[in-house]
C-alpha positions as CSV (number, residue, x, y, z in Angstrom):
1,E,0.0,0.1,0.0
2,R,2.9,2.1,0.6
3,F,3.9,2.1,-3.1
4,S,0.5,2.0,-4.4
5,A,-0.2,4.1,-7.4
6,S,0.7,7.9,-6.9
7,R,2.6,10.3,-8.7
8,C,4.2,13.7,-7.6
9,E,2.9,16.7,-10.0
10,R,4.8,20.1,-10.2
11,C,1.9,22.9,-8.8
12,P,0.9,25.2,-11.9
13,E,2.2,28.7,-11.9
14,G,0.4,31.0,-9.4
15,T,0.6,28.4,-6.7
16,I,3.1,26.7,-4.4
17,A,3.4,23.5,-2.4
18,D,4.7,24.5,0.8
19,L,5.0,20.8,1.9
20,P,7.6,17.8,1.7
21,G,7.9,16.4,-1.5
22,E,6.4,13.0,-0.8
23,L,3.0,14.4,0.2
24,R,2.6,17.0,-2.8
25,S,-0.3,16.5,-5.1
26,S,-2.5,18.8,-7.0
27,E,-4.8,18.9,-4.6
28,L,-2.6,20.4,-1.9
29,C,-1.1,23.0,-4.1
30,E,-2.0,26.5,-2.4
31,E,-2.4,30.0,-3.8
32,C,0.1,32.8,-2.8
33,G,-2.9,34.4,-1.3
34,I,-2.1,38.1,-2.4
35,L,-3.8,40.3,-4.9
36,H,-2.3,40.4,-8.2
37,G,0.5,37.7,-7.2
38,T,1.7,34.7,-8.7
39,S,4.7,32.1,-8.3
40,L,7.9,32.9,-9.7
41,Y,7.9,29.4,-11.8
42,P,5.8,26.1,-11.8
43,G,6.5,23.8,-9.0
44,A,7.3,26.9,-6.4
45,A,7.8,25.3,-3.5
46,S,8.1,28.2,-1.0
47,Y,6.4,31.5,0.0
48,E,9.7,32.9,-0.8
49,D,8.9,32.2,-4.6
50,C,5.4,34.3,-4.2
51,V,5.9,37.7,-6.4
52,C,3.9,40.1,-7.8
53,E,2.7,39.5,-11.6
54,L,3.7,42.0,-14.6
55,G,2.5,45.3,-14.2
56,Y,2.9,45.5,-10.3
57,Y,5.4,45.6,-7.6
58,H,6.0,45.4,-3.9
59,P,7.3,48.6,-2.3
60,C,10.5,48.5,-0.6
61,E,10.2,51.6,1.5
62,A,11.1,50.0,4.8
63,G,14.4,47.7,4.5
64,D,15.7,45.8,1.7
65,C,12.4,43.7,0.9
66,R,14.6,40.2,0.6
67,T,12.3,37.4,0.0
68,D,13.4,35.5,3.0
69,A,12.0,38.4,5.1
70,Y,8.3,37.2,4.4
71,T,6.1,34.3,5.9
72,K,3.0,32.9,4.8
73,A,1.0,34.5,7.7
74,G,2.8,38.0,6.8
75,M,2.0,38.1,3.2
76,R,-1.5,36.8,3.9
77,A,-1.9,39.9,6.3
78,Q,-1.0,42.1,3.6
79,A,-2.7,40.3,0.9
80,S,-4.5,43.3,-0.7
81,S,-1.7,45.8,-0.4
82,F,1.3,43.8,-1.2
83,C,1.3,44.4,-4.9
84,L,0.7,47.7,-6.2
85,A,-0.1,49.1,-9.4
86,C,3.0,50.4,-11.5
87,P,3.3,54.0,-11.3
88,P,2.2,55.9,-14.5
89,G,5.1,56.0,-16.9
90,M,7.1,53.1,-15.0
91,E,8.1,49.5,-16.0
92,C,7.3,47.1,-13.4
93,L,8.3,43.6,-14.8
94,G,7.4,41.6,-11.7
95,G,9.3,38.8,-10.2
96,L,12.7,39.1,-8.2
97,E,16.1,40.8,-8.7
98,A,19.4,40.4,-6.9
99,V,20.0,42.5,-3.9
100,D,23.2,43.7,-5.7
101,E,25.6,42.4,-8.2
102,D,27.6,40.6,-6.2
103,S,25.0,38.9,-3.7
104,L,22.8,35.8,-4.1
105,E,20.4,37.4,-2.0
106,R,17.0,38.2,-4.1
107,R,14.2,40.8,-3.3
108,H,11.2,41.9,-5.3
109,Q,11.7,43.5,-8.6
110,Q,11.3,47.5,-8.3
111,P,9.9,49.9,-10.8
112,L,12.2,51.1,-13.5
113,V,12.4,54.3,-15.5
114,P,12.1,53.9,-19.4
115,E,14.9,55.5,-21.3
116,G,13.8,59.0,-22.0
117,F,12.0,59.7,-18.6
118,Y,13.1,60.4,-15.3
119,S,11.8,60.0,-11.6
120,P,13.6,61.4,-8.5
121,P,15.4,59.1,-6.5
122,G,12.9,57.5,-3.7
123,I,10.1,59.2,-5.3
124,L,8.2,57.1,-8.0
125,S,7.0,60.2,-10.0
126,V,7.8,60.2,-13.7
127,Y,8.8,63.1,-16.1
128,K,9.3,62.9,-19.7
129,C,12.5,64.7,-20.8
130,Y,11.0,66.8,-23.5
131,D,13.9,68.7,-24.2
132,D,16.6,66.0,-24.9
133,P,15.8,62.4,-24.3
134,K,19.4,61.2,-24.0
135,R,19.7,63.2,-21.0
136,C,17.4,60.5,-19.0
137,P,19.0,57.1,-19.7
138,G,16.2,55.5,-17.7
139,G,16.6,52.4,-15.3
140,L,16.3,53.0,-11.3
141,P,14.7,56.2,-10.4
142,G,17.4,59.3,-10.0
143,Q,19.5,58.1,-12.9
144,C,20.7,60.9,-15.3
145,A,23.5,61.1,-18.0
146,E,27.1,61.7,-16.9
147,G,27.0,65.3,-15.1
148,R,23.2,65.9,-15.0
149,E,20.7,66.2,-12.2
150,G,17.4,67.4,-11.2
151,I,13.8,67.0,-12.9
152,Q,14.2,65.8,-16.5
153,C,18.1,65.8,-15.6
154,A,17.7,69.5,-16.8
155,K,20.8,71.0,-14.6
156,C,24.3,70.4,-14.8
157,K,26.1,69.7,-11.7
158,P,27.9,72.5,-10.1
159,G,31.1,73.3,-12.0
160,W,29.9,71.4,-14.9
161,T,28.5,72.6,-18.5
162,A,26.4,70.8,-21.3
163,A,28.0,68.9,-23.6
164,E,27.2,66.3,-26.5
165,D,24.7,63.6,-26.2
166,G,22.9,65.1,-23.6
167,K,25.8,64.7,-21.1
168,C,27.7,67.3,-19.1
169,R,31.5,68.0,-18.8
170,P,33.7,69.8,-16.0
171,C,34.0,73.6,-16.9
172,G,37.4,74.4,-18.5
173,G,39.3,77.7,-18.9
174,G,37.6,78.2,-22.6
175,D,34.1,78.1,-21.3
176,L,34.4,81.6,-20.0
177,F,34.9,82.8,-23.8
178,P,31.2,82.6,-24.9
179,L,30.3,85.2,-21.9
180,V,33.1,87.4,-22.5
181,F,32.7,87.3,-26.4
182,G,28.7,87.7,-25.7
183,C,29.6,90.9,-24.0
184,I,31.6,92.4,-26.5
185,F,29.3,91.5,-29.1
186,I,26.4,93.1,-27.5
187,V,28.2,96.5,-26.8
188,L,29.5,96.5,-30.2
189,L,26.1,95.7,-31.8
190,L,24.3,98.6,-29.6
191,C,26.9,101.0,-30.8
192,L,26.3,99.8,-34.5
193,I,22.5,100.3,-33.8
194,Y,22.8,103.8,-32.4
195,R,25.3,104.9,-35.3
196,T,22.6,103.7,-38.0
197,T,19.8,105.3,-36.1
198,V,21.5,108.9,-35.7
199,S,23.4,108.8,-38.9
200,D,20.5,109.2,-41.4
201,D,16.8,110.4,-41.8
202,K,15.0,107.0,-42.3
203,M,11.8,109.0,-43.6
204,K,14.3,109.9,-46.7
205,K,16.1,106.7,-47.4
206,S,16.2,105.6,-50.8
207,H,13.9,102.6,-52.0
208,S,17.1,100.1,-52.3
209,M,18.3,101.1,-48.9
210,L,14.8,100.9,-47.3
211,L,14.6,97.4,-49.0
212,V,17.6,96.4,-47.4
213,T,16.5,97.7,-43.9
214,I,13.2,96.1,-44.1
215,S,14.4,92.7,-45.2
216,G,17.0,92.9,-42.5
217,S,14.2,93.7,-39.9
218,Q,11.8,90.9,-41.7
219,L,14.9,88.2,-41.1
220,L,15.1,89.3,-37.3
221,T,11.4,88.8,-36.9
222,V,10.8,85.4,-38.5
223,L,14.0,84.0,-36.5
224,Q,12.1,85.6,-33.3
225,M,9.0,83.8,-34.8
226,L,10.8,80.6,-35.3
227,G,12.4,81.0,-31.7
228,A,8.8,81.3,-30.3
229,I,7.3,78.3,-32.1
230,S,10.0,76.1,-31.1
231,V,8.9,76.5,-27.4
232,M,5.2,75.2,-28.1
233,G,4.3,71.7,-26.7
234,V,5.7,69.9,-30.0
235,F,8.2,67.0,-30.0
236,W,10.7,68.3,-32.5
237,P,12.9,65.2,-34.3
238,G,16.6,65.6,-33.7
239,T,17.7,67.9,-36.8
240,L,14.7,70.3,-36.5
241,A,15.4,70.5,-32.7
242,S,19.1,71.3,-33.2
243,A,17.9,74.0,-35.9
244,Y,15.6,75.5,-33.5
245,S,18.0,75.4,-30.5
246,A,20.2,77.6,-32.7
247,V,17.4,80.0,-33.6
248,R,16.6,80.5,-29.9
249,V,19.9,82.5,-29.4
250,V,17.8,85.5,-30.8
251,N,15.1,85.0,-28.2
252,F,17.6,85.6,-25.4
253,N,18.7,81.8,-24.8
254,V,21.2,82.4,-22.4
255,E,22.6,78.8,-22.3
256,V,25.2,79.7,-24.8
257,L,26.9,81.9,-22.7
258,K,27.6,79.0,-20.3
259,L,26.7,81.1,-17.0
260,E,26.6,77.8,-15.2
261,C,30.5,78.1,-15.3
262,V,30.3,81.4,-13.5
263,V,27.6,81.1,-11.3
264,R,24.9,78.7,-10.4
265,P,21.4,80.9,-10.3
266,A,18.3,79.2,-9.6
267,A,15.3,79.4,-12.2
268,I,14.2,82.8,-11.1
269,G,17.7,84.0,-11.1
270,V,18.2,83.2,-14.8
271,L,14.3,84.8,-15.5
272,L,15.5,88.1,-13.8
273,F,18.9,88.0,-15.5
274,K,16.8,87.9,-19.1
275,V,14.8,90.7,-17.6
276,F,17.6,92.7,-16.7
277,L,19.4,92.0,-20.0
278,V,16.8,94.0,-21.6
279,I,17.3,96.8,-19.3
280,T,21.0,96.5,-19.5
281,F,20.7,96.9,-23.3
282,L,18.7,100.4,-22.7
283,C,21.3,101.6,-20.1
284,I,24.3,100.9,-22.5
285,L,22.5,102.9,-25.4
286,S,22.0,105.5,-22.9
287,I,25.5,105.4,-22.0
288,I,26.5,105.7,-25.8
289,H,24.3,108.7,-26.4
290,V,25.4,110.6,-23.5
291,A,29.0,109.9,-24.8
292,H,28.0,110.9,-28.3
293,V,26.1,114.3,-27.3
294,L,29.1,115.2,-25.2
295,V,31.7,114.4,-27.7
296,K,29.9,115.5,-31.0
297,H,27.2,117.8,-30.1
298,R,28.8,119.7,-27.0
299,G,26.2,118.6,-24.8
300,R,22.9,119.7,-26.5
301,F,20.8,117.0,-25.0
302,R,17.7,118.5,-25.7
303,Q,18.3,119.0,-29.5
304,R,19.3,115.4,-29.5
305,L,16.3,113.7,-27.9
306,P,14.9,112.5,-31.2
307,A,17.9,110.5,-31.7
308,Y,17.7,109.1,-28.3
309,I,13.9,108.1,-28.3
310,S,14.7,106.5,-31.8
311,S,17.5,104.7,-30.9
312,L,15.8,103.0,-27.9
313,G,12.6,102.4,-30.1
314,T,14.7,100.7,-32.8
315,V,15.9,98.0,-29.8
316,L,12.8,97.3,-28.4
317,M,11.0,97.0,-32.0
318,A,13.9,94.8,-33.3
319,F,13.5,92.4,-30.2
320,F,10.0,92.7,-29.2
321,I,9.1,89.1,-29.7
322,S,12.0,88.1,-27.6
323,I,11.5,90.6,-24.8
324,T,7.6,89.3,-24.7
325,S,8.5,85.8,-25.1
326,T,10.9,86.1,-22.0
327,V,8.4,88.2,-20.1
328,F,5.7,85.6,-20.1
329,S,8.0,82.4,-20.3
330,P,6.8,81.4,-16.5
331,L,3.3,80.9,-18.0
332,Q,4.6,78.4,-21.1
333,C,4.0,74.8,-19.1
334,S,4.7,71.9,-21.2
335,A,2.3,69.1,-21.8
336,R,1.3,66.7,-18.9
337,H,4.3,64.3,-17.7
338,P,3.1,60.7,-17.0
339,N,2.5,61.9,-13.2
340,G,0.1,64.7,-14.3
341,L,2.5,67.7,-13.7
342,S,3.7,70.3,-15.8
343,T,7.0,71.8,-16.0
344,L,8.1,75.1,-17.8
345,R,9.4,74.9,-21.3
346,D,12.3,77.3,-20.6
347,F,13.0,76.0,-17.1
348,P,12.3,72.2,-17.1
349,S,13.3,71.6,-13.6
350,V,10.4,74.2,-12.1
351,V,7.2,72.4,-11.6
352,C,4.2,74.4,-12.8
353,W,2.0,75.8,-10.1
354,E,3.1,73.3,-7.3
355,E,6.1,75.2,-6.1
356,G,6.8,78.4,-4.4
357,E,9.7,79.2,-7.1
358,H,7.2,79.0,-9.8
359,I,4.8,81.5,-8.3
360,S,7.7,84.1,-7.4
361,M,8.2,83.5,-11.2
362,V,4.8,84.5,-12.0
363,V,5.2,87.7,-10.0
364,V,8.4,89.0,-11.8
365,A,6.6,88.0,-15.2
366,F,3.5,90.3,-14.3
367,V,5.8,93.1,-13.0
368,A,8.2,92.7,-16.3
369,A,4.9,92.9,-18.3
370,V,5.5,96.6,-18.1
371,I,7.9,96.7,-20.8
372,P,5.7,95.3,-23.6
373,T,2.7,96.9,-22.2
374,S,4.4,100.0,-22.3
375,C,5.6,99.9,-25.8
376,L,2.2,98.9,-27.3
377,C,0.7,101.9,-25.5
378,I,3.2,104.2,-26.6
379,A,2.7,102.9,-30.2
380,I,-1.2,103.5,-30.1
381,W,-0.6,107.1,-28.8
382,V,2.0,107.6,-31.8
383,V,-0.3,106.5,-34.2
384,S,-3.2,108.1,-33.0
385,V,-1.6,111.7,-33.0
386,L,0.2,111.0,-36.1
387,P,-2.1,112.8,-38.5
388,Q,-2.3,115.9,-36.3
389,K,1.7,116.0,-36.3
390,L,1.7,115.7,-39.8
391,S,-0.5,118.4,-40.6
392,Q,1.6,120.6,-38.1
393,G,4.8,119.6,-40.0
394,D,6.2,118.6,-36.6
395,T,9.6,117.1,-38.1
396,A,10.8,116.5,-34.7
397,F,8.0,114.1,-33.7
398,L,8.6,112.1,-37.1
399,S,12.4,112.0,-36.4
400,S,11.6,110.7,-33.0
401,W,9.3,107.6,-34.0
402,A,10.7,106.9,-37.2
403,F,11.4,103.6,-36.1
404,L,7.8,102.9,-35.6
405,L,6.7,104.5,-38.9
406,F,9.3,104.3,-41.7
407,R,9.0,100.8,-42.9
408,F,5.3,101.3,-43.9
409,R,3.8,103.6,-46.6
410,S,1.6,106.5,-46.2
411,G,-1.7,105.6,-45.2
412,A,-0.8,102.4,-43.7
413,Y,1.1,103.4,-40.4
414,W,-1.7,101.9,-38.5
415,Y,0.1,98.7,-39.6
416,A,2.7,99.5,-36.9
417,L,0.0,98.6,-34.2
418,A,-1.0,95.4,-36.3
419,F,2.7,94.3,-36.2
420,L,3.1,94.6,-32.8
421,G,-0.3,93.1,-31.9
422,R,0.8,90.0,-34.3
423,S,4.1,89.6,-32.2
424,T,2.4,89.9,-29.0
425,A,0.1,86.9,-29.9
426,I,2.9,84.8,-31.3
427,S,4.6,85.3,-27.9
428,L,1.4,84.5,-25.8
429,V,0.5,81.3,-27.8
430,P,3.0,78.9,-26.4
431,A,1.2,79.8,-22.9
432,I,-1.8,77.8,-24.0
433,P,-2.2,74.6,-22.3
434,E,-3.2,72.2,-24.9
435,V,-0.6,71.9,-28.1
436,L,-3.5,71.7,-30.9
437,L,-4.7,74.8,-29.5
438,Q,-1.3,76.3,-29.7
439,I,-1.2,75.2,-33.3
440,A,-4.8,76.5,-34.1
441,A,-4.0,79.8,-32.4
442,M,-0.7,80.4,-34.4
443,L,-2.2,79.7,-37.6
444,L,-5.1,81.8,-36.9
445,V,-2.6,84.7,-36.3
446,L,-0.3,84.0,-39.2
447,I,-3.3,83.7,-41.6
448,A,-5.0,87.0,-40.4
449,S,-1.6,88.7,-41.0
450,L,-1.1,87.6,-44.4
451,C,-4.5,88.5,-45.2
452,L,-3.7,92.0,-44.0
453,V,-0.6,92.2,-46.0
454,N,-2.0,91.0,-48.9
455,S,-5.1,93.3,-48.8
456,F,-3.3,96.4,-47.8
457,K,0.2,96.0,-48.9
458,P,1.3,98.0,-46.0
459,W,5.1,97.9,-46.6
460,R,6.9,101.2,-48.0
461,V,8.6,99.2,-50.4
462,R,6.6,96.8,-52.9
463,Q,9.2,94.0,-52.9
464,A,8.7,93.9,-49.0
465,N,5.2,93.0,-49.0
466,T,6.3,90.1,-51.4
467,L,8.9,88.9,-49.2
468,D,6.6,89.2,-45.9
469,T,3.9,87.2,-47.9
470,I,6.4,84.5,-48.6
471,I,7.8,84.3,-44.9
472,L,4.2,84.2,-43.7
473,S,3.3,81.5,-46.3
474,G,6.1,79.4,-45.3
475,T,5.8,79.8,-41.8
476,I,2.3,78.7,-41.9
477,V,3.2,75.5,-43.8
478,V,5.8,74.8,-41.0
479,V,3.3,75.2,-38.3
480,S,0.7,73.0,-40.1
481,L,3.3,70.3,-40.5
482,S,4.2,70.6,-36.8
483,G,0.9,68.8,-36.1
484,L,2.6,65.5,-37.3
485,F,5.0,65.7,-34.3
486,I,2.3,65.8,-32.1
487,E,2.4,62.7,-29.4
488,D,-0.7,61.2,-28.0
489,V,-3.1,63.3,-30.2
490,N,-6.3,64.3,-28.7
491,K,-8.7,63.0,-31.3
492,E,-11.8,64.5,-29.7
493,L,-10.1,68.0,-29.7
494,V,-9.3,67.6,-33.3
495,A,-12.7,66.6,-33.9
496,G,-14.0,69.8,-32.1
497,L,-11.7,72.2,-33.9
498,C,-12.9,70.7,-37.3
499,C,-16.3,71.1,-36.4
500,V,-15.9,74.7,-35.3
501,M,-14.1,75.5,-38.5
502,L,-16.8,73.8,-40.7
503,I,-19.3,75.8,-38.9
504,L,-17.5,78.9,-39.2
505,V,-16.8,78.3,-43.3
506,V,-20.8,77.5,-43.6
507,A,-21.5,80.7,-41.5
508,F,-19.4,82.8,-43.7
509,I,-21.6,82.1,-46.9
510,P,-24.7,83.7,-45.6
511,V,-23.0,86.5,-44.1
512,A,-21.4,87.3,-47.3
513,V,-24.9,86.9,-49.3
514,G,-26.4,89.3,-46.8
515,Y,-23.9,91.8,-47.0
516,G,-23.9,91.7,-51.0
517,F,-27.9,92.5,-50.5
518,Y,-27.3,95.3,-47.9
519,Q,-24.5,96.7,-50.2
520,R,-27.3,96.6,-53.0
521,I,-29.9,98.3,-50.9
522,A,-27.6,100.8,-49.6
523,H,-26.7,102.0,-53.1
524,T,-30.1,102.3,-54.2
525,K,-31.8,103.6,-51.0
526,I,-29.0,105.6,-49.3
527,A,-27.0,108.5,-50.5
528,K,-23.9,107.2,-52.5
529,P,-20.7,108.3,-51.2
530,Y,-19.5,110.1,-54.2
531,S,-21.5,112.9,-55.5
532,L,-19.2,113.3,-58.7
533,F,-17.0,110.9,-60.6
534,I,-15.2,112.7,-63.1
535,C,-14.2,110.5,-66.4
536,H,-11.6,112.0,-68.5
537,H,-8.6,111.4,-70.7
538,K,-5.5,112.1,-68.3
539,A,-3.4,113.3,-71.0
540,A,-5.9,115.8,-72.5
541,T,-7.9,117.0,-69.9
542,G,-5.8,116.0,-66.4
543,A,-5.4,119.6,-65.1
544,F,-8.9,120.7,-65.8
545,A,-10.3,117.6,-64.0
546,R,-8.0,118.6,-60.9
547,L,-9.1,122.4,-61.1
548,L,-12.7,121.3,-61.4
549,K,-12.6,119.0,-58.2
550,M,-10.8,121.8,-56.2
551,L,-13.5,124.3,-57.1
552,C,-16.5,122.2,-56.7
553,S,-15.2,120.9,-53.5
554,G,-14.6,124.6,-52.2
555,R,-18.3,125.5,-52.5
556,Q,-19.9,125.7,-48.9
557,D,-23.4,124.3,-50.7
558,F,-21.6,121.2,-52.0
559,R,-22.1,118.0,-50.1
560,G,-20.4,114.7,-50.9
561,K,-17.1,113.5,-52.0
562,I,-15.5,113.9,-55.6
563,L,-13.5,111.1,-57.2
564,I,-11.4,111.5,-60.4
565,D,-11.0,108.1,-62.2
566,S,-7.2,108.2,-62.3
567,D,-7.2,108.5,-58.5
568,G,-9.3,105.4,-58.4
569,P,-8.1,101.8,-57.7
570,S,-6.2,100.4,-60.7
571,D,-8.3,97.3,-60.3
572,L,-11.1,98.0,-63.4
573,D,-13.5,95.7,-61.4
574,K,-13.1,98.0,-58.5
575,L,-13.4,101.0,-60.5
576,Y,-16.4,100.1,-62.2
577,D,-18.2,99.2,-59.0
578,L,-17.3,102.8,-57.7
579,V,-18.9,104.3,-60.9
580,G,-22.0,102.1,-60.9
581,N,-22.7,101.6,-57.2
582,Q,-21.0,104.6,-55.4
583,S,-21.3,107.4,-57.8
584,S,-24.7,109.7,-58.0
585,T,-23.4,111.7,-61.1
586,L,-20.7,110.9,-63.6
587,V,-19.2,113.8,-65.1
588,A,-17.6,113.0,-68.7
589,L,-15.0,115.5,-69.9
590,C,-15.4,115.2,-73.6
591,S,-12.3,115.7,-75.3
592,G,-11.2,114.7,-78.7
593,V,-9.8,111.4,-77.5
594,L,-12.0,110.5,-74.7
595,L,-14.1,107.8,-76.7
596,A,-10.6,106.4,-77.9
597,R,-10.0,105.3,-74.5
598,P,-11.5,101.7,-73.5
599,V,-11.4,102.4,-69.8
600,C,-13.4,105.6,-70.2
601,V,-15.9,103.8,-72.7
602,G,-16.0,100.9,-69.8
603,E,-16.9,103.7,-67.2
604,L,-19.8,105.1,-69.8
605,A,-21.1,101.6,-70.5
606,T,-21.2,100.8,-66.4
607,A,-23.1,104.1,-66.1
608,K,-25.7,103.2,-68.6
609,E,-26.2,99.7,-66.9
610,R,-26.5,100.9,-63.4
611,N,-28.6,103.9,-64.2
612,V,-26.0,106.6,-63.1
613,N,-26.9,110.3,-64.1
614,V,-24.2,111.4,-66.6
615,V,-23.2,115.0,-67.6
616,K,-21.3,115.7,-70.5
617,V,-18.8,118.7,-70.6
618,I,-17.8,119.3,-74.2
619,F,-14.4,120.7,-75.4
620,P,-14.1,122.3,-78.7
621,D,-12.3,119.3,-80.2
622,F,-14.9,116.9,-79.3
623,K,-17.2,115.3,-81.9
624,E,-19.9,113.3,-81.2
625,P,-19.7,109.8,-82.2
626,D,-21.7,109.3,-85.4
627,A,-23.3,106.2,-86.5
628,D,-20.4,105.0,-88.6
629,F,-18.0,105.4,-85.5
630,I,-20.5,103.3,-83.5
631,E,-21.0,100.7,-85.9
632,Q,-17.1,100.1,-86.7
633,Y,-15.9,101.1,-83.3
634,A,-13.8,97.8,-83.1
635,T,-12.0,99.1,-86.3
636,Y,-11.4,102.7,-84.5
637,V,-10.4,101.1,-81.1
638,P,-9.1,97.8,-82.2
639,D,-7.9,96.4,-78.7
640,L,-10.7,95.8,-76.4
641,T,-9.6,93.0,-74.4
642,T,-9.6,94.7,-70.9
643,L,-13.6,95.4,-71.7
644,A,-14.2,92.0,-72.6
645,Q,-12.6,90.4,-69.7
646,R,-15.0,92.1,-67.7
647,G,-18.1,91.3,-69.8
648,V,-18.2,94.7,-71.7
649,G,-18.7,93.3,-74.9
650,L,-18.8,95.3,-78.7
651,M,-22.5,95.4,-78.3
652,S,-22.6,97.0,-74.9
653,I,-20.3,99.4,-76.0
654,Q,-22.3,100.6,-78.7
655,G,-25.5,100.6,-76.9
656,A,-23.7,102.8,-74.4
657,L,-22.5,105.4,-77.3
658,R,-25.8,105.8,-78.6
659,W,-27.4,106.4,-75.1
660,F,-24.2,108.8,-74.4
661,L,-25.4,110.8,-77.4
662,D,-28.8,111.9,-75.7
663,R,-27.1,112.8,-72.3
664,P,-27.2,116.5,-71.2
665,K,-24.1,118.5,-71.9
666,L,-22.3,121.7,-71.3
667,Q,-20.6,123.3,-74.0
668,L,-17.1,124.9,-73.1
669,P,-16.1,128.1,-75.3
670,A,-12.7,127.8,-77.1
671,R,-11.0,130.2,-74.4
672,I,-11.6,128.6,-71.0
673,S,-11.5,131.3,-68.3
674,M,-11.4,131.3,-64.3
675,A,-14.8,132.7,-64.8
676,V,-16.0,129.9,-67.1
677,M,-14.8,127.3,-64.3
678,Q,-16.5,129.1,-61.6
679,E,-19.7,128.8,-63.9
680,L,-19.3,125.3,-64.6
681,S,-18.6,124.3,-60.8
682,T,-22.1,125.6,-59.9
């Protein structure tokens, strides 16, 4: 009986047989008795082989949690809390690991940090290393690349500076060169800016030099724009990330100066350094100005005040995006880390809204916001009083604020405010919490700017408008493609944005239709803006038309405005719209060559079609069109392409000429005196 049929089977995985071998059977296999626990392997024979399954871990907060420290009773007592869920962003492999490399003792496997992530030692709270994944090799919590420390391994150790491959190296004597060179370069640059500012009159520059100056300012602007785009919550790939890092030098990225080899400031110290860097620029310019006035102008500071204002304004305008981005950098938090926290993009070791240091930085930001806010307020004041100053011939005012105005054509000085508004918006976009909203907002700002440039052509030189269009179009493409680099896309938010855009697109159609009906009703029921529209041949009656406008406008009993066709838009569609929809009476100055000009005949055809009143002023050399001239008009005036392209065909022209014969007329004498002109204007 002792040797009756029986067999010894291994207990399945997840159970153990804590009995001598001859008594083991499948009925005697016991579960480890811990939630989310399993055995190390099939046939486990001890509670020391009970481990946490994949995705869970047993914390070693007290002691080294060696397996021989646990008993059946001890494990069963903490059955529901023995194995904990793996912290977000970490890897929990389950099982056991060696206590150390040379020991045979084992302990429960602890959570590991994936490559490209960081967790502080002793705290299982994972941060993603957004700036450079190479800084964070992963492994046990607290592991950083050589020479690095802190959250996201963002800082170099004291006396170390950034090196390649995400590492840091000890500072050497040559590491002071960037700081020394940077200081010298800044002083020389400010001297050059001051010299350029005071040496010529910006408002009188030649077009070629204006193009050079405007192109240079646009280059500086686009570099700052790209620097602002680089701090959006997009994970840029290697080459592009390096390019953006180089561009951010223009945005006061002081890492290139290797300050850590001289001092080791906290994050708020770096922010204060950047803010005071702007103030330092202005102070250096002030010193340069004082020295220049004392040496060159014998202390006539009051006389040289416009040059001083212009030099300060030039620096502030040139680096406005950088200044604004620096001021508001404490509001630019990264996307959420696996632990649910956010860190500052420019200061990766600072946790947003969780530490006193960040609150202090926000306070500094709001105080420093006085700088860009003051610039905006001053610009608004300058543009608002500009018409009055121009009428007074205040050249000192123009000289002082030329840095704000000289790049834009007459009549488009308001674009200086739009330009500063665009720069402010670009600087604020990275402060939006959600990266998709950042991209949408940036595209909205750039597209609005592109529409303004194409509609109003505000730059003083034509080629500058083309260049700005190319820059804005290229930047729009770059920002649009940046959406491909977003990790963990919020599809619901994307769907919401698409719905909003579709609604706006559809909504604009009835708005446009309604506006068209309103314009039609307004032009028929309400007084039209132009009382007189003067149609003339410029070479034959240009001076006469100008004098007639002056005399009519000077009459006290005259109401409305007068438009000479040569003063109207070059776009014939817009010109004919002015004739047909916005003018009450068309005055045709009938010289001998009027009807030979297709544009003028098109104006007459439009007036006939839209029932506009027409009055003919007949010059002695004018001959009324006879039947032969009307029938053979295409022979007398062979090129009617411009009219045909706008739907004014030969039959329309012939009908307008016949209709034109019966319009009321005023015959001018052979000798035109001032008395004749006065009588005509009445």
